[in-house]
Each structure stands twice: as structure tokens, then as C-alpha cells.
N, C-alpha and C positions, 0 to 999 in steps of 0.2 A: 630478390628473399628466398633464403634457402628453403626447402620443406623436411619438417621434422615428422617424425612417426613419435606415434604415443608416449613410448618410454622415455622420449627427450623432450615432451611438453609439459610443464606446472601451468595451471589456471587457478589466478588467486585471487579473490575479491578484497578490496582494500575497504574497510568497515568503521565504523566508529561516529562519536559524537560530532557534532559540527564545529570547525576550528581547532580540530584537536592534531592537523598538521598531516591529515591522510595524502592531498593531492599534491602538496609538496614533500612528500616522501616520495612517491611515485617519479615526481620530476628531477628529483634527486638519482634514483635508481637508473633513470633514462639518461642522464648524464654523464653518470658513472661508467655505464655498460656502452657509453658513444653511441645510443640509438638517438641522441639528439646533441646537436653542437655545443648546445650551452642549456647552463640550471634555468629552467623555466619558472618563473614566479608568480604566485596568485597576483599579488599587490599591482604589477604591471600589466596584466593579462597574457603573459606569456607562458602562462602554463598548459602544456599539451593537451591536458583531460578536463580542464576548463575552458572551453574556445567560443560556448553557447554566448550570443551580443548580451543575454542576461544575466549569465555566469560572471561574466567580466566587469558587468557594470555592478553585482553586488557583492563581486569577491566570495562566491559562494560556488558549492556545487549546486543543479537543480536536478539533472538527470544523470545516470550513469554513463561512463565512457570506457572506451577501451584504447588500450596502448600495449607495445610490448618490447623485447630487449632479448639481445643472445646474450648469456652467460654461461662460461664453461661449458661450451658444447651444448647448451640448452637453453629451448625459448621458453620463454616466461612470459604468459598474458593477464596483463593487470586490467582490472575492472575496478574503475574508480567508481563509488558511490557518493551520494548527498548523505550528510551528516545530522540534517535539521529535519524534526519532528514531521514537518508538511512534505517532507520529500522522500523518507526515510525508506519507503514501498518500495521505493527503485533498489535498495540493497537486498530484498526478500527475493524481487525478480530476478535476480541472476543465481543465486546461492543453487539452485539447481545444475548448474552450466559450469561452477566451478569445484575444484579439488580442495579448496583447503580458503580458510579464510586470514587476514592479517587485520586484526583488531587493532587499531591505532587509540592509545590512549595518552592526553595530555597529561606532561611532564609537570605540571603544575596543579591542574583539577583536579587529575586521577580520574578513577570512574566515573562516568557521568550519565542522565537518566536514557541518553541514544544508545550510550554503549551497552548500558545493560540488555536494552529491546533488540539491539542487534545481533547479540549475543544469545538470546534465547531464541533469534530467528537461525542461527547456526544450527544449536541444540535440534530444535525441529525439523532440520533436514539431515543433522549429526556430521556437519563438515568441520573437519581438522582445523584446530586452530592456533596461530603462532599471536601472541601480545606483542605490538611495538609500541612501547614508551617514547613516543617523539618529541623534541621541542624542548628536550632535556639540556640545551644551551640556555634556557631562556631565566631571568630573575626568579628566585622562590622555588625553581626545578628541587625537588629532592628527593633522592632514589630510595631512601627508608619509607617516606610518607607515602609513595604513590604506590610502591610495594605492599605498604598496609593496606592500601586500597584494594588493588586487584585482589589481593587474596582475601580482602574481606568479602568482596563481591564474587566471586568465583572459586573460592577453596582452595585448598593446598595442593591441587593438582597444577594450579599456577605456580611454577617455580623460576626463578632466572637462569637462564642457560648462558647470560653475560653480566659483566658488572663494568659502571661506566667509570673512567676515570677523568678525575674533574668535575666540577660541578658548575653550573650556571655558564657565565662566559667564558670561563675557565676550563669548560669541558673539550679534551684534546685526544680521546681515546677509549677502548674499552679492552677489556680481558673476555677471551674466549673459555667458558668455566667446562666445557667438555674437553676439549686439546691443552685446555691450561697455558695458551699462550696469549700475548698481548698487542694490539696494534694502534699507532699514533696516526693523529689526521691532524691536518692544518685547516682551520675554520675556512670555510669557503673555498678550500681547495677542489683537487680532482677527485676526491672520494673514495681513493683506493688507501688503504690503509697502510704503514710499514711495521714490517713485525719489530717490537722492542720487549727487553723484560717486564717482566711485571715488577710495578714499582713496589719497592720496600715496604710501604705504608699499608698496602692494599693484599700482602700476600697471605696473610692471616685469614683474611676477609673470603678472599677467594677460595684458599684450602677449606675453609666450611662451606661456603655456598658448592662446593664442587663435590665434595661429599653427601649433601643433601641431596643434589641430583642425580648422584651414582645411587645412591639408597633408594627415592620413589623410581628409577627407573626398573630397580632389581626386583621391585615389591609384585609379587604376583608371577613371575620367572622361577622359579626352583631351581632351574639350573644356573641363575643369574646368581641368584641369592645367595647358591653354594659358593661361587667363585668369588663374591663379594664377601663373604665372611672368612673365604679363605686368605683371599690378598690384601685385603681391607680394600680393594678397589675394583675396577671393572676394565681393563685394558681399551685403549681406543679404538680396535679393531672390532670390538665385541658391542664398546656402550655405543658406538655410532649406527649399527643397525636396528640394538635395539631403541633406541630414543625413537629413530626413525617408525619403528611399527607403535610402540607407544602413542606417537602424535597421531597415526593415520586411525588409531585404534579410541581416540578419543579419551586416553587415559590419563595424558599429559599435555599442559597448556603453558608453551616456554615463552617466557619472557626478555626480549633483547632491547636494547637502550639505544637511540640515535637521535639526530638533527636533521631535517628535510632543508629547512634554510641553511644550516652549517654545512651541508651535506657530509655529515659526519655517520659513519657507519652503515649508508648504503650499502656497500660492499658485501657488509657483512649479513644484509637482510637478505640480499640475494644469494649468497653463501649457501644461506640456511633454508631458503626456500630450494633451490636445486639439491641438496644435500636429504634434508628431513620432510620436506611435503610430499604427500605422494602422486605420484604419476598417473593421467587417466587410466594406464592401462594396468595399473594395480586394482582397481575395481574388480568385484567379481563378476556384477552386470548391473545392468540398468534396467530396471522393471517398467511397463507399461501400463495403461490403466484396463479394465477388462473389456473385452471387444464386446459391442451392443449385442450380437448373439447370444452372448454368455455361455457360449461353448468352452471348457477348458479353462486352466490356467492363463492369468494376463501374459503377454508374450515377453519376452526377455533379450536383451542385447549384449553382449559382450562388447567392450569398448575397443575393440580390434578390426583390422584392416581387412579381415577373411571374413567378416559379418556381413549382411547387406547391407545397402546405404540406408541410415537414417538420419535426419539432424533436426532440432529444434529450433523454433525462434524463440528467442527470450527477449527481444526488444525490436520496437522499431523506431525509425527517426524520418520525421517528413520533412526534408531537404528542398527549399524552395527551388533549387536547380535541376538537381538528382533526381529528384521525385522519393519516391518512398523504398529507405533502404533497410533491408532488414537484417539484424543482426543475428547470428545461428551458432549453434553447436553442433560438430560431427561427432554423434553420439556410435556411430560404427561404419565401416566401410572406408571407402575413399571417394571423394565429390572431387569430381573434374571440373572443369570450364565447360561451359554450354552444353553440362548434361540436362535431361531430363527429369523431373521427378513429379511425384503423385502427391498433394497434398491431400491426406487423408479425412484430414475434417470436412473440407470442402468439395473432397471429389473432383478435384481439377488437376491439371498438370500445369507443372512450372519449368520456364528454361532458367538454368541460373548461368546467365551470360555476365562474363566479367567477374569472377568472385575475385574477392579481393581480401586481406587484412588491414584492420584499422590503425593509423597512428593518431590519435585524438580525431581531427575532423578529416584527416588524410589518408583515403585509399592507397594500399599498394597493392599494385595486383599481384597474383599470385596463380599457377597454372593447376594447382590441385592441393588438398587439405586432407591429411589424414584423422582417421580417429582420434577423438579427443582433444582435437584443435577447433581454435574458435573464429568465425571470417564474417564476413560481411558480403551481401548482393544488393543490386538495387532494380527496381521497377519489375517486382514481382507483382502479377495482377491480382491475385486475392487475397494472396498470404498476410495474416497479421499477426500480433505479438501473441503466443502460445499455442502456434497450430505445429504440424511436425510434417514434416515432409521425407519421403524416400522411395523406394523399390517400389514399385507397384503390386508388384508379387509377394511382398513381404511386410505385409501392414501391419503399424506400430503405432500409437498413440503416448507421447510422454506427458504424465500430469502436469495440467496447469499450475499455478500459483494461486492460491485463494487467498484474495485482501479482504480488509473490513470495509463495510459500505462508506463512502465519503461522511465526514464529522459536519461539514457546512454548506448550506446552500443561500443562495442570493439569486434575487430576481434580476435579471438582464434583459437590457432595452438597447436597440440602435440607436443612433444622435440623427440618423437621416434616413430619408429612401434608400439611398446608395449602400449606406451600409447594414441595412436589414437583409439586402441581396447577399452581401459576402458574408454574413455571420454565421448562417448553417454552413456551408463550406468551410470556412477556417476554423471554428472549433472542431467541425470532425476531424480535419487534418491533425489538431490537437490530440484529438481523443484516440486515434490511433497509435499515436507514441507516448499515452498518458493513462496508464490502466484505470487509474484514483480520480479519473475526470468523468463527470455525466452531464449529458444536457438534455432535457428535455422538457415540456409545457405539460403546466400542471389543469388536467380537465376539470378541475371544479373552479379556480381562481383564474383560467386563462392566462397564465403569467408564463414565459418562457423562465426556464429555472437551470442555474449551472450549479452544480455541485462539486467540492473539491473536499481535501483535507484540512482546510484550513482558510484564512485571510491573506497570508501571503501566498500558497499556492494559488489562489483567484485570483490576487494583483497580478503574478507572473502570466498566466493564461492572458487577464486583458492587455498585459504589455507585449506579450507576443501577436495577439490580435491587430493591435496596433501597426507594429513595426513589421510583421513578417507578409500581414494582409489588408494591410491599409484600412480596418474598421476600425470605428469608435462606438464604445457602448457606454451606457450608465450602469450601476449596479445599485441596489438597494437591498433594502432586507427583506425577503419574500412574504408575502401574506400567510398567516399560520392557517391551514386547511380544517377549519373547525366542521363540526358535524350537528346537527340537531336529533332529539330521538325523542319519544316520550315515556313518563315514570307510571302512567295513568290508563285506564280503559274507556273507550266513548262507542256510543252506540248512536247512529245518525242515520240521516236520510238527507240525501242528494237528489234535487230535480232540476231539471232543466226543462222550463217551458218555454218556446218563442213562436207566436205567431206571427206571418206575415202574409203577402198579399197572396202568393200560391202556397206550395205546401210547407208545413211549420217544420219546430223541432221539438222532438220530445224523446226525452230520457231519464228515467228514474230508478234509484237503486237505494236500497239499506244496506249499510255496512257497520260491523265490529272492527273495530280497532283496538290492539293489543301489544304493551312491550314484549321484544325478545331479547333472548340473554345478547351479551356485546359481543359484537361480530356475526351476529344472525344476518347483519343487511335487513332485507326483505323477503316477506313471504306472502303470497297469496292465495287465498283459499276459495274454490269455489263450493257455494254451499247450496246453490238454488234449486228447488223443487218443484216439478209440476210448472216448468217454462214459465215461471212468473216471467224470467228475462230470456228471448230466445239466446240458445247457445252461440251464436254468430254474432250477439251483441258484448258477450261475457270477455271478451279479450280489449274490447273498447272502453270496458269500464277501467280493466286493469293499466291498461295504456294511461290513460288520463291521470289516475293515483299516481303511476309514476313520474309521471311529467310533471305534478305539483309538487310531489315529495325532491325533486331534483332542483326545483326553485328555491325550497324551504319556505317556513313559516314565520319563526323568530327573526331572524337576520338574511336571510338568504342563502344558507348551507343547506347543502343536502340533509333530508331524514332519512336517517338510517335506523336498523334494529328495530323494525315493527312488524307485525302481522293486519292482515285486513282480510276479515271474512265476510264475504258477498253471499247474501242471506237471503234478500229478498226485492221485490221491485217491481215495476210496470213499465209498458211499452204502449205504443201506439200503432196500428196496422199501417197507417200511411205516414206520417208524422217521425218515424222512428229512424233513425239511423247511426252508423257509427261515431259520427262526430258529435251529435245529441248524448251520447251513452258516455262518452268522453269527456264531455262538460259535466254533465251530472259525478263523474267521477273525482274530477278536480273537486266540484262545490263539496261532496261527502268527506273528501281528505280535510278542507279548510275547516269545516263546523268539528269533525272529530278532534284536529289537533288543539281547537280553542278548550275541548273537555280532558284531554289525556294529559295535561300536565307537560308542556312542552320544555325541554330543557337543551342546554350546547353542551357538546363533549369535545376536548379539546387530544389532542395526538398527545402520548406520553412517551418520551424514548426513554430506552437502556442507556446510562452513560456510565462508561468506565474511566476514570480519570488518575494517571499514574504522575506523583510527586513527589520529590526529594521529602523524608521525615518532617523535616524543620517548619513545612506548607501544609501539613496535613490537617491542624487544626484553624488555618483561616479558611482553607478549600471547605472544611465539614461545613463552619458558618456559614459562608456563603451560599452553600446548597442549600441551608436548611432556609436562608432569605428569597430562596428560586424557588419555594414549594417545594424543595425536593425532599425524596424520602430514601436515606441509606438503607442499602440493602448488604453492604456486608464490605470488609474493609481485610488486605493481606498487606506483608510486608515482604521485601524482596530488597535485598543486598540496599540496604540503605534508602529505599524508594517504598512509597505508602501507594497501593491500589486500590483508591473507594469506588464502590460501585452501588448505583444509585438511580432511582426514577425520577424523571425532572421532565415538567411539562415542557413540551418544543416551544411555546411561546417565551419560556424563560432563557432559553437555550442559543437565541439567535446572535448575539453577540457576545458568545460565550470565549472563542478563540483567541479573541483579543484581551477580556477581561483576566482569562488564566496568563496569558502572555506576562501582564502588569504585576498580576497576584504573585507569580513564581520567578520572576525575573528571566522568563524566557525558557525555564525548565522543565516545566509541565507540561505533559500531554495529553489527548483526550481523543474519544472517539464514541460514535452512538449511533444508536438504531433504532429505528421504529419500532412499539412495543406494543402498546393497546392504547385505545381511546376511555377517557374518563370525563366524568361530568364537571364540569367547570363551578368554581365556588358561586354564591348566588350574587355577591356585590363586586365580583370581575364579570358576570356575565351580563348587567344592565350596562356595564361601559363596552363592551366588545357589541351589543345588539344596537346601544346609540349608535356608535361610531360607524356600524356597517349599514344601517338605515343613512344615517348622513352622506356616506358615499355612494350610496345609490340614490342619491337626490330625494329622500325620503322625509317628511316633516311631521315630527311625532307631534299629536294634538291631543294633550294629557285629558282635556275636559271630553271628547267623543272617544 
């Protein structure tokens, strides 16, 4: 593989809604450029960038993957990203390392929920965008309708620089509106267009679209505007660099048309990437995070070979045979085989043995990678996603991508003892490659929990556990971590007295209990005067109260948000000891709880739901039925964003319910916000259920 410098490299992420044709478009470009011998297809599992067994089985992208093509003396690195809600965080993870994004829009459906979401990610990272309307050979694909959808969502800066010739199954070419040339294609051919005359029936439409493009490019540029008014147009030699600059500065978002499966227009997409998207070397610089010492400005790097070596690991893949594979971008310097670099975050050294570039799952060995290029290396011992490596004498840490917290949690339990031993290692390997996966033990319910973006995400994890790590598990809804608290005050005495053959046990304390504000947890106040209880026994009283609070009073849930004031007591010179005062504290706690109006608290989540406008009414009604409190609404590009506070107990199955309510077009995320009192009738049911689970029998008479 030839080595390329930054000026001859283009890094593009291919993003968009699920089933919009992203993987098929990349397959068409790889085939047209000669990078693959034939056109890979998602349906038969031969697509280069959908190689994982789960992706092949489900016919959808689950994680970001890499491929590359050589075109017109330029190396194009493609990053194929998933387009389904539950895996779209993978698209955000790769944006810091690409220089442009191809936003793929379905020629029939137009702009969809995830299209808008990935567009927002690109705005956050100020990533230049090219819009490719794919699948234009499908039945009901309509150029005017899809243009209306794109411009409505993204504004008048989104403008066609191509126009399709023919439609649906008769799609057979495109018109280049910059150079005013036309190209014809054969459906399923080699993907290389043959120059033709612009068809007569499209000449007027093409001329009108060309003038609109020229006018938009000239806006904000006095010299171009003057030339435009003088000549009525802008010559090609001025228009091409002006359009390149406008795209790089996010002033124009060009729209082009293609069919991935039909291999129509793939060569034009690559021509466009080479001519108009920015090269890594065009960036002024890349800024790192402020150093821990806080001295001076955050460090910066120009994306050139002359700067000290630095590279950022944006993805980790856990391969059963090759081990951990780290995907990285070289932000500065030249990385050579067998180089030793410093991991700044973990203060360790790593050897880059056998660096390569990825063509799907195939590693292609290279001797070196220049600033701006993307590569991979296996078996780094400490490095994980988000780490920065480089020259020990020139430290820099590039910012990690910030992701929301997982939206759904399941309790997970191994089916057998053998599965129990393999569960932890299997999940931790998956956590290395999946930034949105969490695995932890709930200290309150004692369950092992697995959290992710949605039910399908967790199902994929479970499937990989079985296929890769031969571990079988059961999933069940997690227990809600309720808590208990008090709403009133109490003043009680707790006395523990026990006489046996030898030394007895004696502890006596008087306490006041009162509620704290929500989130106050627990406060212990020592108000003993005159030595009523010796100082060395006071911590024992506090420990007894804490132990009793952890066990709960109403239903076995921890008691929180209360203050205990220890103000009096008595002791015995011989019979008093730590254990006696612990027991006295427990007795006092239980007596106080009887009088202090105990109540149950439940976790309330901050929920943000994005749905097409058509579904907003039913979503609001559903949230009200879940005891939700609507906090606000927002509208953006045909989508309604609903913000609400909803009890966790009502959200355990929300992912599945939202999918069925919105035909799979809605998405949501949620995070813990606060605890609130459970309504009375519900409290009784929860307490009864908890007691039944603990084997307690309620005796109403006693």
C-alpha cells in the first residue's frame, strides 16, 4: 500500500438513518475504485464494512468500521457508522477524527429521526457535510420531494450540485451542476459514468439550479459577487475553489444523488470528496485539553509531519484471535512501525508493532502513517478508547467524546456456575469496544446490572456473549432501587439489657430523629453532656443506627435523608461495651421509625424523547399515564423533543413501548434526577411485594 501525506488524504464518516444506504454506498465506491474485486452487498453478507457476525445476521451496521480507496491520486478513508438509535453513538465517536461527513438520506423517506441527530453531532464538531441522496432507483424515489425534506430540515444552505437523470428504475445518470456536464451509467455496471450531453428536457432545470448554486457560493464574498454581477456567472476555475472553501467553512452543504446497489454515481461521490472536502493538512490546528498543572494555554498541534508525534485512539475492537485492536488517527508527526510512544493518560509506554490500515476486517500492513492518516495496531497493553499517545517529550491529550448515560438497564444472571466464571471477562471485553455499555452490581438490590442504549443493544451484547465467549445468561427487569425516609419527628429511648452467667450486656441511649432535605442522606449529631455515655461508646450508637437504616423499616429499603441527635443515655461500668450500644442504637432507630411517619421514595428520571411530530400527542398521553410530569417541548426539523420527569418504575420497558408507538422512529435517553415520595396506594403494593419476597407474612391482627 502506497504511503500518503496529509494533503492527499481525505477522511470521511458516512452517517445517516438506518437502512438509508450507507454501507451499500461505501461498497459501490470500493468496487468502482478497484479496492474490492466485486460489489459487496448487505443482503448476502458480502459488504466489506458489515463483517461482524451480528451485523451479517441482522443485516444492519452495529459498530463503526473502516475501509479505504485510492482515487485520483488521493487516499480516501471511509468510516461506516450505524444508523439505528441504539448504536448511533458510534457515529459521534468517530467525528473528532474525520474531516468531513457524508450524510446519507433515503431517496424515498427523506430526512428521518437519526439523520437529524447525526446532523446535530456534526454541528457540535463543526464537521463539513456533503448530503448524498441514495437509493434514487427505488420505487417512489422523488427528487423534488426529497429536496424539500432536506432543505426544510437543514435550511437553504443545503443545495444540489448534481441533478439525477431519470427516476426510480429508470435512473441512468447525473448532471454535474458545477461544470454543467452529464454522465450516464448502466444499472449494476462498473460505476464509472460516461460523458453525455445534458438531456433536452433537463437543460432549463439544470441551468436554473446552476445559477442558484453560483449565487449561493458568491454570497458573502465581495470579489465573487462582483464577478457574478459582471458576467452573470462565475467561471469554473474560480467556482471550484470557492465552493471548496464554502464547504470547509460550513457555509454550503451540497446535495448529490446516487444508488449504492445500482452502482450509479459512486465515482462522482469520490470525485466530489477529492475536489471539495478538506484535507487534514487544511486544519489550522487541533487543540488538546488543558494540562493538569493548569499552566498556560492548552497545547495545540498542526496536522503536519513536522510536529511531534501524536495519535488519538477513537475505537477499540476485541478480536478473539488478534486480541485488542486499537483504531487511531495520526494528528501530528509520522508514526513508524515498531515505534515506542507514551500513553499520556495512563503514564505508560506502548510499542506500535505491525501498524496497518483496515479494509473492513482485513488488516493491510504499512511501514508508516503520516499526519492526517487513520490506522490500526494490535495488542497495546494499557491503551483504551479516548487515550492519546505520542512523543514523551511533547505531551498532549485530545478531548474524549462525551456521551449520554445509558437509557435502559437489565438485571443479568448467568445460567450456570461455568457461565458465572466467564460472564465478567466476556462483558468487560465488550465494554472495551462499546463506550455505551455498563456492567455493575447494585449495592442495594445485590443484582448484577447491565445497562445500554436500548433493548436491541443489550440483546446484541447477550448474543455476542453466547457466540464469542460461550456464556449464557438470563435477562430480567431490574429491581427499582426504592428508598425509605421520614416525614415527621420522634424522641425515643433505646435500651439493650441482657443478663447472662458472666458479664451482662447493657447499653442505653436517647435520640431525637428528624427529616433532612432530599439528598441530605444521614447526619449524626452528638449532643451528650456530662458523660452520660462515655465517648468511646458514641461511635457504636451511630454504627447501630446506620446498620438498622441500611436494612430499612417499611420494606427493607435503605432509610435516607434523616438526622439523629444523641442527647442522653446511661451505661454500666462492667456490662457496657460496643456491641451493647450498637444494639441500643438499633432499638432506638426502630422505635423512632414507628413514630416519625415513614414513607417510601422512588427514583425519578429526567427523560428526553425525540419523535416525529405526528406522534407527539400519543407520546404525551402515554407519559401522563406513566405518572410523568412534562417539563417542556421543542420542535426541530419535523421532530418534537419532549422533556419530562418520570418515575423509574414506569420506564423499565419504555424502549420497547416507544418503538411500537412510533414504528421504530422515536428515540429517548434518560438519567437519574432525584428521589420523590411514592403515592400512598402504590406504597402499600410495593411494601406488600417486598415483604413477600423476603418471606415475611403480614399479620393484620397484630
